[in-house]
N, C-alpha and C positions, 0 to 999 in steps of 0.2 A: 376737744381733745385736751389732755393734760398739758400744762405748760412745761416745756423742756427747759431744764436748768443746767447750767454749766457749774457743777459743784466746785471744781478746782479754782474757780475764779472768785470765790467769796473772799472778802477782805478780812484779814485777821485783825485782832485788837492792835497788835504791833504795827501792822501796815496802816491802820487808821491813824495811830499816833504819828507815824511818819508823814502821812499826808497833811495832817494838821500843822506840822512844823515845816512843811515844804517851802512855803512862801518866804519865811524868814531866812532859811538856809540859802535859797536861790538868790535872794537879794544880795547877801554877802558876797557870793561868788560873782554875780553879775557886775557888781561894782568894780571888782578887781579886773575882770575880763573886758569891761566896757570899752576901753580905748582900742584894744586889738579888734574886737568885733565891729566897733564903729568904723574902723578903717576899712574892713572888708566890705561893709554895707554902706559905705559913704555915698554911693550913687542914690540910695533911697533914704538916707538920713536927713530928711528935710520935710517941710510942711507944705510943699507945693505940688506933690503928685502921689500916686499910689506907691506901695512899698511891700513890706513883708513882716511876718512875725517869725521869730527864730527861737529855737530851744535846743540846748545841748545837754545831753545826759551822759554821765560817765560813772562807771562803777555803781550803777543803780541810783544815782542822785542827779537831780537837775542842777547843773552848775552855771547855766546862763539861760536867761529868758527875757526877751525884749521885743518890742514892736518898733518898726521903722516906717515912716511915711503915713499916708492918709487912707483911712478906710472908706470914707465918703467925702468926695470932693465938693458935693453940693453944700454940706454942712460943716466941712473942715473937722471931721471926727478922726482923731488919730488912731493908728493901729496899736493894739496892746496884746499881750499874751492871751487875753480872753476873747479877742475878736474872732468872729465866726467866718470861716471860709468854706466854699465848696472844694473839697479835696480831690474831686475827680477820681482818676483811676487808683489813687492810693487807697480808695475804699475797698478794693478787691480783696485785701488780706482779711477783712472782717467777714466777707463771704466765705473765704477759705477756712476761717475758724469755724463758721457755722457748719460747713460740710464735714470738717474733721470731727466735730462734736457728734454729728449724727452717725458718722462711721463708728466712732467709739461706743456709741449707744446701740449699735447693731441695727440701725434703721436704714442705713444706706450701704451698699457694697460698691466699691470703686469701679469694678469692671462690669457693672450692670449697664445694659442698654438704657439710655435716658427715657426711652419710650415706655419703660416699665413704670416710671413715676409720672411722666407727662404724655399720656396717650394722644393728646391733641397735636403733638409734634409729628410731622410726616414720617412715614417709614421710608428711609432712604435705601439705596442699593447696598449699603453696609451700615451696621449699627454704629452709633456714636455713644461712647461710654462716659460715665461721670468723670473718670480719671482723665479722659481726653479733654473734656471741658476745662478741668483744672489746670492743664498744661498747655492749653491753646493748640491742640493738635486734632480737633474734631472736624474741621472743615465747614463749620457753620458760618454763614455770611455775617460780616461785621455790620452792625446796624447803621452807623453814621453815614457812610457812603451809600448804602443801599436805600435808606429812607430819603436821603438827599436826591438820589436819582429818581425816586418815586414822586418827588415834588415838595418834600419838606425843606423849608428854608432855615438857615442857621439861626435866624433871629426869632424863632417861634418855638412852641412846645414840642419836645420829643418825649413821649410818655412811655411808661412801661407797657401799657396796653397796646400802643402802636408797635412796639418791638415784638410783642407776642403775636400780633396779627401778621406781622412780616414773616416770622418764623413758620407759622402755620401754612403760609403760602409758598414757602421755599420749595422749588422744584428739584433742585439738585445741590449737592455739596460742592464746595470750592475745590476739594481734593479728597483723595482716599483717606479716611480717618486713620490717624497715626502715622501718615507718610511724611508729614512736614509740620513745622511750627509756623503758625500764622496767628498773630494776636487778634483775638475776637472778643470784643465787649459783649456780644450777644451770648457767648458761652457762659459768662458770669451772670447774666440776667436769667438764663435757664437754671443755673444753680440756685439762685434766689427763689425761683418758682418751685423748685424741688423742696426747699426748706418750707415754703408756704404749704405745699401739698401735704407734707408729712407731719407738720406741726398743727395744722388747722388754724394757723394765725397768719396775719400779714407779716411780711418780712420786717417791717418797721417795729411791730409789736414784739416779734421774737428777739430781734437784736437789742431792743430797749431792755427787755426783761432778762435776757441771758448774758448780755455783754456789758452794755453801757451802765445800767443801774448798779450791778454788783461792783463795778470798778469806780463808781462815783463820777462817771463821765456825763454829768447832767446837762451839758450843752450840746451833746452829740445825738443826732438823729438822721436816719435815712429819709430823704424827702420823697413822699409818695403823693403829695398834692402840691402843685406848684403855687397855688394861691395862699398857702400857709404863710403866716408872718414869722420871720426869723429874727429874733432880737439880737442886736449887736453884730449884724451882718456887714461884712466888707463887700462893697460893690467892686466889680472888676472893670478895668479900663485899657483901652488901646492908646498908644501914642501916635499922634498925627503931626503933620507939619504945622497945624494950627493950635496944637496943644493936646489935650486928652479928650477922648470920647468914651462914653459909657457903653459897655457891652450889653446887648439885649438878647435874651434867650432864656427859656425855662426848660429844665430837664428833670425828669423823674425816672431815670434809668437805674433804679436801685439794684444792687448786686454788682454791677460793673462800675458804678460811680454814684453821685448824688448823696454822698455823706457830708453833712454840714457839721463842722467841729472846729475846735481851737487847738493851738499848740499846748495850752494848759491841760486840756483833756487828753490829748495824744501823749503827753508826758506819762500819764497813768497807764495808758495802753502799752507803751514801750517798756516801762519799768516792769509791769506785770509779765509781759512776754518774756523778757530776759529772765525773770525769776522762775517762770514755769518751765522754761527750757533747762535751766540749771537744776531744777528738781526732777527732770526727766519725765515730765508730764507727757504722755503719749499723744494727747490732742495737739500739743504745740510742736513736739518733735516731728510729727507727721507733716506739719506745715513746711518743714525744711526739706522735704523730699523733692528731688528734681525728677523730671520726666524722662521717658525713653521712647524714641521713635521705633517704628516697625523694623528698621534696619539696625537697631541697637545703638544709634547715636543718642547722646545725652541732650536733653532739653533743659537749659539752665533756668527753669521757671516752674513754679508750682504754688498753688494755694494763694495766689496774689502776691507772691514774692519773687523777685528776680535775683539770681546769684551771679556775681561778677567779681571784679577787682578794681582797685584804684591804686595805681603806682605800686603794685606788688602786694597790696593789702586786700584781704578778702572782704567783700561787701555783700550784704543782703538788703535789698532796697526796692523801692518802687517810686516812680514819678507819676504825676497827674497833670492834665491840662484840659481845660474846657472853658470856652468863652472868656478868655483873659485870666482865668485862675491858673496858677502854676505852682505845683506842690511837690514835696518829696519827704519821705522818711528814709534816711540812709543809715544803715547799721554797719559798724565795723566790729563784728562779734569777737574776734580774737583780741581786740583792744578794749572791749567793754565800752565802746563809744557809739552814741547814736545822735543824729542830727535831724531835726525837724524844721522845715522851712515851708511856710504857706505864704503865697504872694497873690496880689490882685493886679499885677502889672503884666500885660500880655507879652512884653518882650523879655521878661525875667527868665533866666536860665537856672532852674533849681539845682540841676546836677552839678553845674559849674560852681555855684556858690557853696553847695554842700561839700564839694571837694576842697574848696579853698578853706573852709572852716576846719575840715579834717586835717588839712595840711598844717594849720597852725598848731593843733593839738598833737599831731603825730609826726612832726617834722623829723624826729630822731629815728623813726621807724620806716620812713618812706624808702623805697628801694633805691639803692645807691645809683647815683647818676641822674635821678629824676627829681625835678624841682616841683614845688607846690604849684598848683594851677594859677595862672595869671589871667585875669579878665581882659580880653583883647580890647574891649570897649574903653578901658581906662588908659590905654597907651595913647600917646600923643599922635595926632595925624602927621603924615609924612608926605612930602611932595615926591611923586614918582614920575620918571621920564615918560613922556607921552608915547615914545616909540616902544617902550617896554609894555605899557598898558595896551598898545595896539595888538600885541601878541596875545593878549587875553581875550580879545573879542571873539565871539563865536557862540555856538550852541553846544551845551553839555547835557548828557543824559543822566538824570538823577534816579530815574526809575522807569518801569515799563510804560507808564503814561505821564511821565513827569520830566520835562526838559526846562532848562533855563538858558536864556539868551542874553549875552553881555554885549553892550555897545559902548563906544567911547564918544561922548557928547560934550562939547565945549570943555575938553580937558579933564572930564570926570567919567569914570566907569559907571554905567547904569546896569541894573539887573532886572530881568523880567521873566518870571516863570509863566508857563502856558496857562492862560485863563486868569492871570493876575495883573495888577498894575505894575508900572515900572518904578524902581526905587534907586536912589543914589547909593554909592559905595564909598566908604572912607578908607584911604590907604593907611595902614598901620606899619607896614614895611614894604619892601619891594614886591613881596609875594603874598602878603596877608591883608585882606580888606574886610572891614566891618560893615555890616548892613543893619542899620538901626531898626528898620521895619521888620527884619527877621529876628532880631535879638541874637544874631550869630555872625560868624565870620566865614569867609571863603579863603582857602589857601591854594595858590596855583603852583603846580609842579612842572618843572622843566626837565626834559630828557637830556641825554648826554650831548645831543646836537643843539641844545638851546631852544627846542620847540616846546610849546605848552599844549599838551594833549590831555591834561587831567587837572581837575580841581577837587579839593576835599571840602565837604560841607556836612557838619553834624554827623561825622562818622561815615558818610557816604563818599565813595570814590567815583566821581562822575567823569566819564571819558568824553572828549570832544567828538562830536558827530557832525556829519553833513546832513541836514534835514532832507528827507525825501519830499519832493514836490510833485504834485499832480497837475497835469494840464487842465486849467479851468474849463476848457472846452469839453472835458469829459465829466464835469460835475453833474450834468443832467441825469446821468444814470443813477445817482444817489437820491435825487429829489423824490419826496413822497412822505407818507405818514407811517410811523413805526409804532407798534403796540407791544407792551409786555404784559402777558397774562399774569405772571407772577407778581408784578408790581401794580397791576391795574393802572398803568400810566402810559402816555404816548408822547412822542416827539415828532415834530414836523421838520424835515430837512429841506432847505431851499437855498437858492443862489441869490446873492446880492453883491453888486460891484465886483464881480469875478471872484468872490469868495464864498466858501461853503458855510452855512449857518445852521444852527438848530434852534427850535422854538419849543418851549414848554409853557403851558398856560400859567403856572405858578412861578417858574424859574426865569421866565423871560427869554431873551434871545442872546445867543453867544456864538462866536465863530469857532470853527474847527481848524486846528493847526496841523499841517502835515507832519507825520511821524517818520523817523528814519528807517523803520523796519519794512517799508515797501508799499506796494499797491493796496488800496482799499483800507488803509489804516490811518486813523486821525486821533487827535486828542482835543478835549475841551474841558470845561470846568467840572463836568460830571465824571470824567475819567477817560479811559482809552476806548475808542470806538473802532471795531474791526468789522467791516461789512463782509458778508458771505454771499456766495452765488450758487446757482444750480449748474447742471451740466451744460446748459446752453449759454452760460456766462451772464445770466440775468441776476441782478441783485435781489435777494430774497429777504434780507434783514441785516441786523448787526448784533454783535456780542459786545456787551459793555463790561469792562474790567477796571480794576484799580488796585491799589496797594493791598487791600484786604478783602476784595470782592473779585470773583472770577466768573466770567461767561454768563452774565445776565442776558437772556435772549429777548430781542425785540424783533418782531416779524413785520414785514412790510405789508400794509393793508392794500 
């Protein structure tokens, strides 16, 4: 097939001249802004750990660009604006551009059933449309938790072909298409597959020729082979009590993620995007379209871009996170300001740092009464009365299969989510505690009577609950082997030391913790497990669910 070209993205002579002088202009601005930016990123402004690359664009010009920290701890290679990162889900906007281009060319219709383009996808009880994939309203299972439940470990290869096989075997949708928003990486992998089908090219080849090459983004490529060598790559790291450890894992989930690029290349993308929108290019204007649910509610997401606000200012942005990489492109369109941050530190909070940078540049426009974001980590630790911390002990419900239990041990609060290790908490005030292992804080809320029944964590309001407990003498009814035809995977449920455990040949053994919702319901590291019974009260199987996966059926053998 003929190569599809995005004509509006060709670089003019004037633009070429601008790009050739970009480095000199950027250096002048970076020198003057350096002290302020160094203060914001002081946590990573050293040569002893991972860090980030930062770029700030205002009025179509790069006014700051710098690297902080180390890209490779084995060889002490510093991060620079040309360092390559896996930008994870920030990749989705490029898939959005690809689909918008095909729409403009008349090759795709947004309300078409995806089965028209991908006949290998199962025919579900309701059609899933291209538009619904773009807005995360299609009900297609999200691949990370689904493949993990099937036996994939986080430190190994998740490939595009793995994801496509998973989709071909999906027995049911998570929900009625268009009835709700549920972020699905798989949806964007299917969009990439549509691009491949209609262009006759690999997604990497199409994006290279239609997007990256015309923009001069010569260091940017979607990874379709995990064994490829990537020059200038930053490795990603976790912080531990003993120092840093390298993240291990390979991913070729192009379409939803797996774009490797630098802030230097993304500068060109952002500047071009702003220019095309100002020129009313329909390909780019379409990408700013929000979605609509069946009931008429607005979905503030589309084409790989999320619509929101920061202290009263409109934002169009996307974050990314995979195996220790933490990334963001945050645009403040009414202020002609864009911030790009790519990090290789697992605890890094890109949204927080982007907001802090924006606060510096937009301090005069921030909504009255709201202060620029402050990084809780940077606040000094405070000694809190043990009687007050005793009030915080207990279990809090973060999600359907996600609880966190807090305990006071030797005068220090400890947190432990189900299926995870226990971590210490540092008090920053009487009610705010920082958890270094999470790279986030928890805030406790007292009611009028002084009781603590709620904590806030990363935008989640988690209520205190009393965990449901099952009499261990009844555990025998759950023992047995359970098989999923959809995942071609099985789990053995057994009892050990009066506790219920699950075993998977690849994932090993882990215990099930009682959930607060009642009989036959448990949670473990693979998600929420709800056993179901027949009319004679015999256990027939269980349904596995999680944040982005619903009702995967496992039948008792």
